Backbone bond lengths (Angstrom), bond angles and torsions (degrees), N, CA, C in turn:
res aa  C-N    CA-C-N  psi(-1)  N-CA   C-N-CA  omega(-1)  CA-C   N-CA-C  phi
1 M - - - 1.496 - - 1.553 106.82 -
2 Y 1.201 117.45 -35.23 1.424 119.47 179.59 1.498 110.37 -72.66
3 A 1.293 121.21 -38.16 1.510 122.81 179.71 1.540 111.43 -66.48
4 R 1.343 114.55 -35.32 1.434 118.65 177.91 1.517 110.78 -62.87
5 C 1.239 119.89 -43.81 1.413 123.64 -178.76 1.590 112.06 -64.11
6 E 1.296 112.55 -34.20 1.437 114.99 175.93 1.472 113.49 -67.67
7 V 1.316 118.39 -35.69 1.489 122.43 179.84 1.541 111.43 -67.12
8 I 1.343 112.71 -43.44 1.465 117.66 178.23 1.574 111.91 -62.82
9 H 1.331 112.28 -40.60 1.490 116.37 179.18 1.503 111.59 -65.86
10 F 1.408 116.11 -32.18 1.464 117.45 -177.79 1.514 109.89 -74.13
11 M 1.327 120.57 -32.68 1.503 125.36 -174.36 1.592 109.55 -76.33
12 D 1.309 120.01 -23.44 1.446 118.97 -179.47 1.527 115.45 -62.77
13 P 1.314 119.12 -43.77 1.497 120.08 171.58 1.556 113.01 -61.08
14 M 1.289 116.58 -34.93 1.487 121.11 178.52 1.501 109.03 -63.23
15 N 1.264 115.86 -41.87 1.506 118.34 -177.96 1.505 110.30 -68.94
16 A 1.271 117.71 -37.63 1.449 120.91 179.09 1.562 109.23 -64.25
17 V 1.298 118.02 -43.25 1.460 122.08 178.35 1.568 108.91 -59.92
18 L 1.271 114.09 -48.33 1.490 120.10 -177.97 1.522 111.51 -58.33
19 L 1.384 115.37 -41.79 1.421 120.37 -179.44 1.561 109.24 -65.98
20 V 1.313 114.67 -38.53 1.485 115.79 -179.42 1.554 112.28 -68.36
21 V 1.367 113.68 -41.26 1.446 117.96 174.72 1.557 113.95 -60.65
22 L 1.326 113.95 -44.40 1.463 120.61 175.07 1.509 115.16 -58.40
23 F 1.366 114.96 -39.91 1.435 117.85 177.90 1.561 110.40 -68.06
24 C 1.333 116.88 -41.19 1.458 117.23 -177.05 1.537 108.52 -67.64
25 F 1.257 116.76 -34.06 1.450 118.96 179.57 1.556 111.12 -65.74
26 L 1.351 113.82 -41.21 1.453 114.70 177.66 1.516 112.88 -68.23
27 V 1.284 116.67 -34.81 1.499 118.18 175.25 1.528 113.41 -66.59
28 A 1.286 115.34 -40.07 1.483 119.59 174.36 1.543 112.18 -61.47
29 A 1.302 112.24 -40.48 1.472 119.22 -177.41 1.579 109.44 -65.39
30 L 1.350 110.77 -42.84 1.473 116.13 179.18 1.510 113.05 -66.13
31 V 1.317 118.89 -41.37 1.403 124.37 175.01 1.561 113.91 -62.98
32 T 1.260 113.36 -38.81 1.473 120.79 177.71 1.577 109.22 -66.11
33 I 1.311 117.36 -42.10 1.448 120.26 176.81 1.527 112.36 -63.65
34 L 1.409 113.04 -43.56 1.459 115.68 178.94 1.490 111.99 -67.53
35 K 1.347 120.11 -29.89 1.455 117.71 178.81 1.507 111.12 -87.49
36 T 1.261 119.66 -4.57 1.464 123.59 177.25 1.495 112.21 -88.90
37 L 1.335 117.33 -39.98 1.474 122.88 -172.29 1.551 107.77 -104.18
38 F 1.297 120.21 137.52 1.428 126.49 176.50 1.488 111.26 -154.71
39 T 1.292 116.04 159.08 1.533 121.28 -179.32 1.499 108.03 -121.97
40 V 1.306 117.48 149.96 1.446 127.66 173.62 1.521 107.46 -115.60
41 R 1.333 115.37 128.06 1.414 121.19 -174.31 1.539 108.91 -83.33
42 T 1.393 116.33 163.92 1.432 120.46 177.19 1.574 110.24 -65.57
43 Y 1.276 113.24 147.58 1.460 123.97 -174.57 1.495 113.43 58.08
44 T 1.358 110.52 33.54 1.525 122.22 175.09 1.511 110.98 -138.85
45 A 1.234 117.47 146.45 1.485 122.20 176.66 1.546 109.86 -124.46
46 G 1.306 117.04 147.37 1.450 120.69 -178.60 1.544 108.17 -107.62
47 V 1.336 119.96 134.67 1.385 125.26 170.95 1.515 109.95 -107.37
48 V 1.332 114.61 112.43 1.474 120.38 -177.54 1.467 113.29 -97.74
49 E 1.405 116.30 126.33 1.478 122.00 176.68 1.508 106.51 -110.67
50 R 1.411 112.33 141.95 1.445 117.92 174.61 1.578 108.14 -118.53
51 W 1.333 113.06 117.47 1.436 120.24 -177.15 1.551 110.25 59.04
52 G 1.390 113.08 38.14 1.473 121.13 179.02 1.499 116.48 75.07
53 K 1.337 116.01 8.60 1.485 117.65 174.90 1.567 110.10 -114.88
54 F 1.316 114.34 143.70 1.499 118.41 -179.79 1.511 108.62 -59.56
55 N 1.362 112.15 133.93 1.475 119.43 179.69 1.491 113.65 -116.68
56 R 1.385 117.25 -46.78 1.423 119.20 -171.94 1.574 108.57 -166.45
57 I 1.311 117.82 164.69 1.447 124.50 169.19 1.535 106.74 -116.83
58 V 1.313 111.85 130.74 1.497 124.85 179.44 1.500 112.71 -107.21
59 R 1.275 114.08 145.37 1.487 121.11 179.46 1.546 112.55 -99.96
60 P 1.309 115.20 174.53 1.548 118.19 -178.03 1.492 113.21 -55.63
61 G 1.372 115.50 133.12 1.432 124.03 179.28 1.470 111.70 141.05
62 L 1.342 116.67 -169.39 1.521 124.16 -178.48 1.517 109.96 -89.98
63 H 1.315 117.97 134.42 1.456 121.56 -175.50 1.516 108.18 -138.95
64 V 1.366 114.80 164.68 1.462 123.01 -179.46 1.493 109.54 -123.08
65 L 1.315 116.24 136.82 1.445 124.10 173.76 1.480 112.46 -109.08
66 I 1.324 118.58 158.16 1.394 124.59 170.81 1.496 107.65 -77.83
67 P 1.299 123.84 118.79 1.519 124.62 -172.01 1.489 106.77 -62.43
68 Y 1.376 113.18 137.80 1.411 126.04 172.39 1.564 113.24 65.30
69 A 1.324 113.49 -4.44 1.509 113.00 177.94 1.529 113.62 -111.94
70 E 1.365 114.16 -24.08 1.522 117.49 -179.80 1.509 108.17 -118.79
71 R 1.366 112.74 150.04 1.446 126.15 171.05 1.501 112.30 -127.17
72 V 1.267 114.77 154.64 1.556 116.58 -179.26 1.591 106.36 -127.82
73 F 1.360 112.81 137.83 1.470 120.81 173.83 1.507 107.07 -122.51
74 F 1.359 115.59 140.47 1.413 122.49 -175.58 1.482 111.24 -99.98
75 V 1.394 115.26 140.49 1.446 122.38 -178.48 1.590 103.92 -122.25
76 D 1.413 111.68 125.96 1.441 115.92 -179.40 1.517 107.21 -84.88
77 L 1.361 113.89 130.63 1.501 122.44 179.93 1.552 113.17 -99.80
78 Q 1.345 118.53 4.83 1.429 122.68 -178.70 1.588 110.71 -75.51
79 V 1.337 114.99 159.91 1.459 116.73 179.76 1.522 107.68 -80.13
80 K 1.398 112.64 134.12 1.463 121.15 179.19 1.432 110.80 -114.83
81 Q 1.370 113.55 158.65 1.465 115.95 -178.95 1.593 108.53 -128.25
82 A 1.284 115.63 137.02 1.475 121.13 174.56 1.498 111.81 -123.91
83 Q 1.309 113.88 139.17 1.532 121.41 -178.02 1.488 107.80 -111.02
84 F 1.399 114.99 131.43 1.405 119.78 -178.27 1.581 106.52 -130.22
85 Q 1.342 114.80 156.21 1.472 119.64 177.55 1.508 104.32 -130.69
86 V 1.362 112.93 115.24 1.492 118.71 -176.93 1.558 106.45 -109.99
87 E 1.342 114.07 133.11 1.433 121.16 171.90 1.474 111.68 -107.92
88 T 1.368 117.53 130.90 1.395 119.51 -177.48 1.550 108.34 -153.08
89 K 1.317 117.61 178.27 1.425 125.41 -175.13 1.513 106.59 -119.51
90 T 1.395 114.41 135.85 1.441 121.89 174.72 1.486 111.01 -79.28
91 H 1.328 119.18 175.21 1.371 128.61 -178.98 1.511 112.12 -63.04
92 D 1.365 115.22 -33.30 1.500 120.70 175.41 1.428 115.00 -94.01
93 N 1.357 117.71 26.78 1.475 123.18 170.22 1.487 112.38 67.75
94 V 1.315 120.51 38.64 1.473 124.07 176.75 1.516 104.77 -111.26
95 F 1.349 118.72 126.32 1.509 123.16 174.74 1.518 107.09 -82.46
96 V 1.359 115.64 132.41 1.393 121.01 178.76 1.601 111.29 -133.08
97 Q 1.308 114.09 151.03 1.477 120.10 174.95 1.544 104.93 -100.86
98 I 1.334 117.27 128.54 1.450 122.62 -179.18 1.556 108.68 -120.02
99 P 1.318 120.26 101.86 1.474 122.12 170.29 1.525 112.38 -71.19
100 V 1.361 114.46 128.51 1.453 119.04 179.04 1.564 106.81 -123.94
101 S 1.324 113.06 134.61 1.515 123.35 179.14 1.544 107.93 -112.53
102 V 1.329 117.41 116.98 1.457 122.65 -179.54 1.485 110.43 -114.37
103 Q 1.373 118.79 127.00 1.414 125.08 172.85 1.555 109.64 -106.49
104 Y 1.327 114.45 128.40 1.489 115.64 -173.77 1.503 108.33 -141.81
105 Q 1.302 114.49 159.64 1.498 120.03 -175.29 1.490 107.90 -148.92
106 V 1.324 117.27 148.53 1.452 124.70 174.19 1.484 110.94 -72.32
107 L 1.296 119.99 127.26 1.468 125.54 177.39 1.479 109.19 -65.81
108 D 1.302 117.92 132.77 1.514 122.95 -174.91 1.542 109.16 -64.59
109 D 1.331 115.13 -34.22 1.468 116.49 -175.93 1.528 112.65 -93.71
110 K 1.334 115.86 6.42 1.502 120.98 -178.57 1.544 110.26 -129.95
111 I 1.296 115.49 35.15 1.466 116.77 -177.45 1.572 110.39 -66.09
112 Y 1.303 117.29 -36.21 1.483 118.81 176.73 1.515 111.94 -59.23
113 D 1.333 117.82 -45.26 1.490 121.27 177.70 1.527 111.35 -60.50
114 A 1.364 114.73 -46.95 1.445 121.07 -175.50 1.483 109.57 -61.23
115 F 1.351 120.38 -34.58 1.512 121.26 -171.91 1.480 107.88 -88.00
116 Y 1.255 120.96 -35.79 1.525 123.07 -171.20 1.463 114.81 -96.62
117 K 1.380 119.71 -30.32 1.406 119.18 -170.14 1.525 113.68 -87.63
118 L 1.341 118.98 -30.07 1.448 122.65 177.82 1.564 112.08 -116.81
119 S 1.286 111.03 128.95 1.533 115.56 -178.79 1.590 109.20 -81.01
120 V 1.304 113.65 -48.75 1.440 120.05 -177.98 1.561 109.00 -126.18
121 P 1.328 117.56 85.64 1.477 117.12 -170.71 1.538 115.21 -61.67
122 Q 1.318 117.71 -31.52 1.508 118.70 -178.44 1.520 110.03 -67.78
123 K 1.312 119.53 -31.28 1.454 121.59 179.22 1.565 109.17 -71.11
124 Q 1.331 116.65 -40.92 1.410 116.92 176.69 1.502 114.68 -68.13
125 I 1.330 117.27 -34.37 1.447 120.51 175.96 1.489 110.79 -65.91
126 E 1.309 117.56 -38.20 1.471 120.57 -179.68 1.531 109.18 -67.12
127 S 1.345 121.22 -38.46 1.420 123.54 178.40 1.569 110.76 -62.86
128 F 1.311 116.63 -42.76 1.445 118.68 178.83 1.480 112.71 -69.50
129 V 1.346 121.80 -35.92 1.396 126.20 172.97 1.506 112.95 -58.09
130 F 1.364 115.10 -48.27 1.449 118.49 177.35 1.532 110.66 -60.79
131 N 1.289 115.10 -41.80 1.495 117.59 -176.74 1.569 109.32 -65.58
132 S 1.288 118.37 -38.15 1.447 119.18 -179.42 1.516 114.13 -70.94
133 I 1.391 114.16 -42.97 1.484 117.74 178.15 1.493 110.66 -63.26
134 L 1.327 118.15 -44.11 1.502 120.10 177.53 1.482 115.01 -66.05
135 G 1.302 119.48 -17.39 1.386 122.01 177.48 1.538 112.48 -89.23
136 H 1.340 121.83 -12.70 1.431 122.04 -178.16 1.548 111.68 -113.05
137 V 1.296 117.90 -51.77 1.493 121.90 -172.91 1.516 112.75 -57.54
138 P 1.382 122.77 -46.40 1.455 118.81 -179.72 1.521 113.76 -62.89
139 K 1.314 123.95 -5.88 1.413 123.54 175.02 1.525 110.81 -88.97
140 L 1.359 119.15 -11.64 1.436 124.38 -176.50 1.500 112.31 -108.83
141 S 1.381 112.00 151.33 1.523 114.79 172.13 1.484 107.05 -77.59
142 L 1.389 118.16 175.42 1.355 122.19 175.72 1.513 115.56 -59.72
143 D 1.325 115.65 -47.29 1.496 120.68 176.39 1.529 113.70 -59.98
144 E 1.342 114.16 -41.70 1.493 119.56 178.42 1.567 109.06 -68.14
145 T 1.314 120.68 -31.11 1.428 121.05 178.52 1.535 111.07 -67.17
146 F 1.378 114.23 -38.33 1.462 116.72 178.13 1.568 109.57 -70.11
147 E 1.325 114.27 -37.32 1.474 117.08 -175.70 1.589 110.67 -73.97
148 Q 1.327 116.34 -29.69 1.453 120.86 179.88 1.468 116.22 -102.52
149 Q 1.326 118.69 27.77 1.447 124.74 -178.97 1.515 112.86 -58.09
150 S 1.281 116.11 -47.78 1.506 122.93 175.35 1.513 112.24 -62.90
151 G 1.381 118.34 -39.18 1.401 122.37 176.98 1.507 113.58 -62.53
152 I 1.323 114.16 -40.44 1.471 122.47 178.59 1.519 109.34 -63.29
153 S 1.347 116.68 -40.17 1.487 119.07 178.48 1.518 109.35 -63.89
154 V 1.331 119.18 -44.63 1.452 122.61 -177.09 1.490 108.71 -63.37
155 A 1.380 120.28 -40.23 1.454 123.29 -179.42 1.557 112.38 -65.66
156 V 1.361 114.01 -42.87 1.492 118.21 177.10 1.496 111.56 -60.62
157 K 1.424 115.43 -47.38 1.436 120.87 -178.43 1.531 112.01 -61.36
158 T 1.349 115.93 -40.98 1.467 117.77 -179.17 1.503 111.77 -68.03
159 E 1.268 121.47 -46.42 1.467 126.45 -179.22 1.614 106.96 -65.28
160 L 1.261 117.47 -45.78 1.450 120.88 -176.53 1.578 109.83 -67.96
161 D 1.275 120.06 -37.82 1.413 124.99 179.90 1.513 110.86 -66.03
162 S 1.346 115.47 -41.44 1.502 120.02 -176.99 1.551 108.52 -69.99
163 I 1.295 119.03 -29.05 1.497 119.76 -178.39 1.543 109.83 -87.13
164 M 1.342 119.39 -43.76 1.505 121.33 -176.34 1.485 111.91 -73.14
165 S 1.290 120.47 -22.82 1.429 121.57 179.48 1.550 111.42 -62.26
166 G 1.324 115.28 -31.32 1.477 119.01 175.10 1.503 114.64 -70.29
167 F 1.376 118.01 -16.85 1.421 121.66 177.58 1.558 110.43 -100.19
168 G 1.362 117.78 0.33 1.443 118.77 176.60 1.509 113.28 97.72
169 Y 1.341 117.92 15.29 1.404 122.53 179.73 1.490 115.21 -116.40
170 N 1.322 119.58 141.71 1.424 123.78 179.41 1.526 108.98 -109.18
171 I 1.291 121.42 122.40 1.472 126.07 179.62 1.510 107.45 -88.78
172 L 1.310 115.59 110.71 1.502 119.14 -179.20 1.510 114.40 -80.52
173 T 1.318 116.14 -45.38 1.490 120.94 175.28 1.526 106.72 -145.31
174 A 1.300 110.60 153.88 1.486 120.15 169.94 1.512 105.88 -141.25
175 L 1.363 115.34 94.22 1.490 120.22 -171.88 1.515 109.95 -103.15
176 V 1.302 112.75 128.72 1.461 122.90 168.97 1.553 106.59 -81.63
177 T 1.295 118.94 99.07 1.452 121.04 -165.98 1.553 110.94 -85.45
178 D 1.349 118.24 -18.10 1.415 117.42 176.49 1.560 109.88 -166.83
179 I 1.294 117.49 161.85 1.441 122.70 172.93 1.544 110.17 -126.80
180 I 1.292 117.10 111.83 1.442 124.95 -168.11 1.540 110.16 -110.00
181 P 1.348 120.82 98.28 1.477 120.19 176.92 1.529 108.42 -78.36
182 D 1.370 113.02 175.26 1.476 118.40 174.63 1.508 112.89 -59.19
183 V 1.270 115.28 156.98 1.477 120.77 -173.13 1.532 109.25 -65.05
184 K 1.343 117.91 -40.03 1.449 121.29 -178.97 1.508 109.95 -69.44
185 V 1.372 119.61 -36.85 1.448 118.34 175.20 1.494 112.21 -69.26
186 K 1.320 120.64 -33.71 1.435 123.62 177.28 1.509 110.38 -63.58
187 T 1.341 117.67 -45.91 1.402 124.84 176.62 1.548 112.39 -57.50
188 A 1.388 114.32 -43.03 1.485 118.58 -177.94 1.517 107.09 -69.50
189 M 1.322 119.45 -39.26 1.539 119.35 177.33 1.491 108.75 -62.58
190 N 1.277 121.72 -40.48 1.459 121.41 -178.91 1.516 109.57 -66.09
191 D 1.333 118.13 -39.31 1.436 122.06 177.43 1.616 111.24 -60.66
192 I 1.352 112.34 -45.39 1.416 117.08 -179.00 1.572 108.90 -63.01
193 N 1.292 115.90 -46.53 1.445 119.44 176.84 1.516 116.32 -58.67
194 A 1.365 114.51 -39.67 1.446 118.89 176.60 1.476 114.05 -67.26
195 A 1.410 116.19 -35.66 1.501 121.26 177.81 1.564 108.38 -68.20
196 Q 1.349 119.06 -43.02 1.415 121.25 179.10 1.465 111.19 -63.26
197 R 1.310 117.78 -42.89 1.492 118.33 176.43 1.548 114.10 -64.15
198 A 1.334 113.39 -35.68 1.539 116.19 179.57 1.526 107.67 -71.64
199 Q 1.357 120.71 -30.25 1.481 119.32 176.61 1.519 108.93 -73.51
200 V 1.252 122.18 -35.76 1.411 124.26 178.59 1.603 109.32 -66.03
201 A 1.342 114.13 -42.48 1.420 118.76 175.83 1.504 114.30 -61.12
202 A 1.400 117.14 -43.75 1.404 120.31 176.31 1.527 113.02 -61.68
203 Q 1.348 116.38 -40.69 1.447 118.93 177.46 1.491 110.10 -63.20
204 A 1.331 117.43 -39.42 1.509 117.54 178.69 1.520 113.88 -66.93
205 R 1.391 114.96 -37.42 1.409 118.14 176.74 1.547 111.04 -64.25
206 G 1.461 115.34 -42.15 1.407 118.15 176.42 1.501 113.94 -59.92
207 E 1.288 116.35 -44.54 1.561 118.76 175.54 1.488 111.12 -58.87
208 A 1.295 116.16 -43.26 1.506 119.75 178.72 1.489 110.51 -63.81
209 D 1.323 120.92 -42.00 1.469 117.44 177.70 1.513 112.79 -68.03
210 K 1.349 114.54 -36.98 1.498 118.25 177.10 1.580 110.13 -62.51
211 I 1.231 118.32 -44.58 1.434 120.35 176.39 1.481 113.61 -58.77
212 L 1.409 114.70 -44.25 1.405 122.28 179.95 1.576 112.66 -61.71
213 K 1.316 113.62 -42.51 1.506 121.19 178.45 1.548 108.14 -63.16
214 V 1.386 112.20 -46.97 1.539 113.77 -178.25 1.533 110.25 -60.37
215 K 1.434 115.28 -43.32 1.414 116.79 -179.48 1.536 114.50 -63.19
216 Q 1.402 112.58 -35.58 1.439 117.77 177.92 1.512 113.05 -66.49
217 A 1.402 114.75 -40.51 1.419 119.74 175.01 1.521 114.76 -61.52
218 E 1.352 110.85 -43.80 1.499 115.68 175.57 1.558 111.59 -62.66
219 A 1.267 115.93 -37.43 1.472 118.00 -179.39 1.548 109.70 -68.81
220 E 1.341 114.72 -42.74 1.473 118.44 177.30 1.586 110.91 -62.02
221 A 1.273 115.79 -45.05 1.461 120.50 177.40 1.506 110.51 -60.02
222 Q 1.320 118.10 -43.42 1.454 118.03 178.39 1.493 111.57 -67.06
223 S 1.374 114.40 -39.53 1.481 117.33 176.95 1.557 113.22 -59.81
224 K 1.344 111.25 -42.45 1.480 112.89 176.89 1.510 116.50 -65.66
225 A 1.366 109.84 -36.98 1.497 116.43 176.37 1.528 110.10 -61.25
226 L 1.313 117.01 -43.81 1.465 120.60 177.69 1.557 109.69 -66.53
227 Q 1.331 115.62 -39.87 1.425 116.40 179.81 1.472 112.07 -66.82
228 G 1.385 120.35 -36.60 1.446 124.58 175.41 1.545 112.41 -62.79
229 Q 1.376 113.21 -40.69 1.451 119.57 174.75 1.491 114.37 -61.56
230 G 1.407 113.14 -38.97 1.426 117.04 178.40 1.545 110.88 -67.88
231 I 1.351 113.47 -42.16 1.533 113.84 -179.06 1.488 110.29 -66.50
232 A 1.351 117.93 -40.56 1.465 119.35 177.32 1.534 109.66 -62.27
233 A 1.352 119.82 -41.40 1.434 118.84 178.91 1.571 110.92 -65.03
234 E 1.344 112.20 -38.44 1.486 114.96 177.70 1.508 114.94 -65.16
235 R 1.335 113.82 -39.14 1.511 116.24 173.86 1.524 113.75 -67.60
236 Q 1.353 114.00 -36.51 1.483 115.38 177.21 1.546 111.52 -66.34
237 A 1.308 114.42 -34.30 1.475 117.94 176.92 1.548 110.91 -67.63
238 I 1.337 115.53 -37.87 1.461 120.32 178.97 1.600 108.30 -65.96
239 I 1.275 115.24 -41.96 1.482 119.30 -179.26 1.529 110.13 -65.42
240 D 1.336 114.00 -41.95 1.525 116.86 177.92 1.514 107.89 -65.06
241 G 1.300 121.41 -40.80 1.399 121.84 -179.33 1.517 112.49 -67.21
242 L 1.381 116.31 -42.37 1.465 120.20 177.49 1.574 108.98 -60.51
243 R 1.345 117.18 -40.84 1.444 121.29 -179.44 1.578 110.15 -57.66
244 G 1.365 111.04 -49.45 1.462 114.75 -179.71 1.525 113.37 -64.76
245 S 1.328 114.05 -38.81 1.485 118.22 -179.76 1.523 110.59 -63.48
246 I 1.389 119.25 -42.56 1.420 123.27 177.18 1.495 111.99 -59.69
247 E 1.330 113.27 -45.74 1.484 113.43 -177.25 1.512 111.95 -65.75
248 N 1.378 117.43 -40.38 1.426 120.25 -179.19 1.521 109.81 -66.77
249 F 1.343 118.63 -37.18 1.401 122.27 179.89 1.555 112.60 -67.03
250 R 1.303 114.28 -40.98 1.465 116.03 178.57 1.517 110.70 -70.17
251 E 1.340 120.57 -28.42 1.476 117.92 174.86 1.476 111.20 -75.17
252 S 1.381 119.10 -29.54 1.408 119.16 -179.52 1.505 113.97 -83.07
253 V 1.298 120.01 -28.22 1.446 125.58 -177.62 1.458 107.30 -117.74
254 P 1.304 118.88 98.29 1.584 117.75 -178.32 1.539 108.53 -70.56
255 G 1.337 113.44 144.08 1.451 123.24 179.21 1.500 115.71 85.99
256 S 1.368 116.25 -1.89 1.454 118.30 176.88 1.534 109.36 -80.64
257 T 1.287 117.09 149.89 1.447 123.28 179.55 1.539 108.65 -105.55
258 A 1.363 111.85 166.54 1.479 117.53 175.06 1.473 113.63 -64.49
259 E 1.322 115.15 -31.61 1.437 117.36 179.15 1.530 113.19 -68.80
260 D 1.349 115.46 -31.40 1.463 117.73 176.61 1.508 111.31 -70.17
261 V 1.314 114.66 -40.31 1.448 117.14 179.30 1.506 109.74 -63.02
262 M 1.319 118.62 -45.78 1.543 121.98 -176.29 1.491 107.24 -62.53
263 A 1.346 118.71 -42.94 1.454 119.46 176.86 1.494 113.13 -57.36
264 L 1.307 116.53 -42.94 1.465 121.42 -177.12 1.580 108.07 -66.51
265 V 1.371 115.52 -43.31 1.449 119.32 -179.05 1.585 109.95 -61.83
266 L 1.371 112.60 -49.22 1.410 116.70 -176.62 1.537 111.82 -64.77
267 L 1.291 116.86 -34.09 1.482 120.01 178.01 1.547 110.23 -66.42
268 T 1.342 113.06 -42.03 1.512 116.74 178.61 1.534 108.92 -62.13
269 Q 1.335 116.85 -47.79 1.515 118.83 176.68 1.545 114.24 -57.69
270 Y 1.356 113.38 -36.13 1.419 117.92 176.77 1.545 114.84 -62.18
271 F 1.290 113.85 -43.46 1.483 119.16 177.04 1.472 111.50 -71.63
272 D 1.314 120.32 -32.88 1.496 123.78 176.58 1.581 106.98 -66.32
273 T 1.259 116.37 -37.13 1.425 118.90 178.51 1.549 112.42 -68.21
274 L 1.288 116.94 -42.73 1.484 119.68 171.76 1.457 115.74 -58.67
275 R 1.331 114.63 -36.67 1.477 118.96 178.84 1.507 108.21 -67.24
276 D 1.253 118.93 -42.83 1.501 119.86 -179.06 1.497 112.54 -66.70
277 V 1.347 115.33 -36.19 1.476 120.19 176.89 1.488 107.70 -63.49
278 G 1.351 121.37 -43.98 1.440 124.65 -176.47 1.466 113.46 -67.51
279 T 1.306 118.13 -34.61 1.473 121.78 -176.17 1.492 112.00 -90.18
280 R 1.352 120.00 -8.84 1.488 121.24 -177.66 1.504 108.93 -78.84
281 G 1.272 118.35 144.40 1.463 122.95 179.67 1.581 110.34 -66.30
282 G 1.255 114.78 139.23 1.520 124.71 176.65 1.491 108.24 97.97
283 S 1.318 124.19 -2.98 1.488 122.25 173.59 1.467 108.86 -80.50
284 N 1.404 114.08 138.27 1.457 119.25 178.34 1.495 112.22 -103.62
285 T 1.356 117.79 -74.86 1.532 120.23 -171.68 1.482 104.84 -135.48
286 I 1.371 117.46 134.81 1.456 123.00 173.78 1.553 107.18 -123.11
287 F 1.318 117.18 126.38 1.446 121.16 179.34 1.522 108.89 -96.36
288 L 1.378 115.86 127.58 1.469 118.82 -179.55 1.568 105.89 -133.27
289 P 1.264 119.16 144.95 1.586 123.56 176.56 1.517 104.48 -65.84
290 N 1.356 114.24 141.98 1.451 119.07 178.57 1.536 110.66 -122.46
291 N 1.220 121.23 18.45 1.474 122.51 174.73 1.466 112.20 -73.22
292 P 1.287 124.01 159.86 1.406 126.31 -177.05 1.543 115.44 -61.37
293 G 1.348 115.50 -27.69 1.443 119.88 -175.85 1.509 112.18 -100.05
294 A 1.402 115.47 19.77 1.460 118.16 -178.03 1.502 110.30 -71.78
295 A 1.393 117.87 -35.33 1.437 119.52 -179.51 1.500 111.76 -67.29
296 N 1.362 113.49 -37.53 1.514 116.22 177.55 1.526 111.69 -67.37
297 D 1.324 117.78 -33.78 1.452 123.00 177.03 1.563 108.64 -64.53
298 F 1.280 114.65 -47.07 1.532 118.73 179.98 1.539 108.28 -58.81
299 M 1.328 118.44 -44.36 1.465 120.83 -175.42 1.523 107.32 -67.07
300 T 1.349 118.47 -39.84 1.469 119.35 -176.09 1.574 107.77 -67.17
301 Q 1.364 116.25 -44.81 1.487 118.65 177.27 1.542 113.79 -61.83
302 I 1.324 116.45 -40.29 1.518 120.12 177.34 1.505 108.99 -60.97
303 L 1.352 117.37 -48.04 1.521 119.89 -175.21 1.566 109.12 -65.79
304 A 1.375 115.81 -37.53 1.409 118.43 -179.72 1.568 107.98 -65.51
305 G 1.296 116.24 -43.84 1.517 117.26 179.32 1.527 110.59 -64.57
306 L 1.309 116.22 -40.01 1.486 120.07 178.39 1.504 111.24 -61.27
307 R 1.364 117.89 -47.95 1.460 120.23 177.21 1.525 112.74 -60.65
308 G 1.373 115.47 -38.14 1.419 117.10 -176.01 1.611 109.24 -71.51
309 S 1.255 115.96 -34.62 1.435 116.44 179.79 1.579 111.38 -73.83
310 M 1.342 117.41 -34.78 1.493 121.03 176.48 1.546 108.68 -70.06
311 T 1.341 119.15 -39.19 1.474 118.18 177.59 1.508 111.71 -64.24
312 H 1.297 116.80 -40.93 1.525 122.14 -178.79 1.569 108.31 -65.85
313 A 1.298 114.96 -36.91 1.457 119.03 -176.75 1.480 111.99 -72.88
314 S 1.395 114.98 -32.91 1.528 118.74 -177.68 1.524 110.61 -89.53
315 A 1.318 120.73 -9.41 1.465 121.26 179.86 1.515 111.54 -68.75
316 P 1.389 115.77 142.20 1.481 117.43 179.92 1.498 109.97 -72.70
317 P 1.358 113.42 152.43 1.483 115.55 -179.03 1.542 112.48 -67.47
318 P 1.297 116.50 152.95 1.492 121.43 179.23 1.563 109.03 -63.73
319 P 1.368 115.25 143.71 1.436 116.56 177.24 1.533 111.20 -65.26
320 T 1.347 112.32 143.88 1.384 119.80 178.25 1.566 111.24 -75.85
321 Q 1.366 114.75 138.56 1.462 121.53 179.29 1.513 109.45 -73.86
């Protein structure tokens, strides 16, 4: 009985050791399986190295590695974007900030170059962008830089693509998103633009005033022309009326002459004019002769003035020297 207990007591440590060994074996097997099987996601490639040396490139799906001999590194094939801020000076000595946005992607047929040739691709791209911008913008003035913004983008993209393709990268776009001059320069540019616009507005107002004055002068000239035509028509009507009145008077009063009729008509108009002057507002005092022969004196003076004006009108012009 005593010997049997000793055997059982001796086998308990052996069982514990076996359990520990079995557990270690299972863990090692599990690790081996995990290190053997791996998956590659879509738009990703795997670079497999065997004992530290490049062996193959694997595509998306489930793959098997040689345990403890091979390792896998994943390369992202998606489009990436990098933002850079380049400070440079234009040809007219104006410092500007130029934000550049670059979209790049690993070439599918150059995964090996993209993984092994460049350690930090974004830093290399930034260096090439700075080099390209600094080679173009200092040759341009500030206004030319704004005008050729798209041309600068094309130049940066072309140069960057030709360089990065050798490292396994494709440059999709290299956009110059803005050109930011110094604040003082921007304020001065706005002031210049505002002054130019004010000058254009002043010129436009001047042209408008000029056109308005020309139209007003044309309207006044047309009004005066119409007024002259009206006065001429009025005088023609007066002449026609006087002609009819003289003929009727001569037929009604035998022996009367045209001069008598004209004197009578002019005297009548003279007295009508005096009446209008007396009844118009603002008239104060009018002195008129009141002797019995005043009317005859008026007629004599009117006829004398009429004869003088007719003689002056019918006289030939003086000879030119």
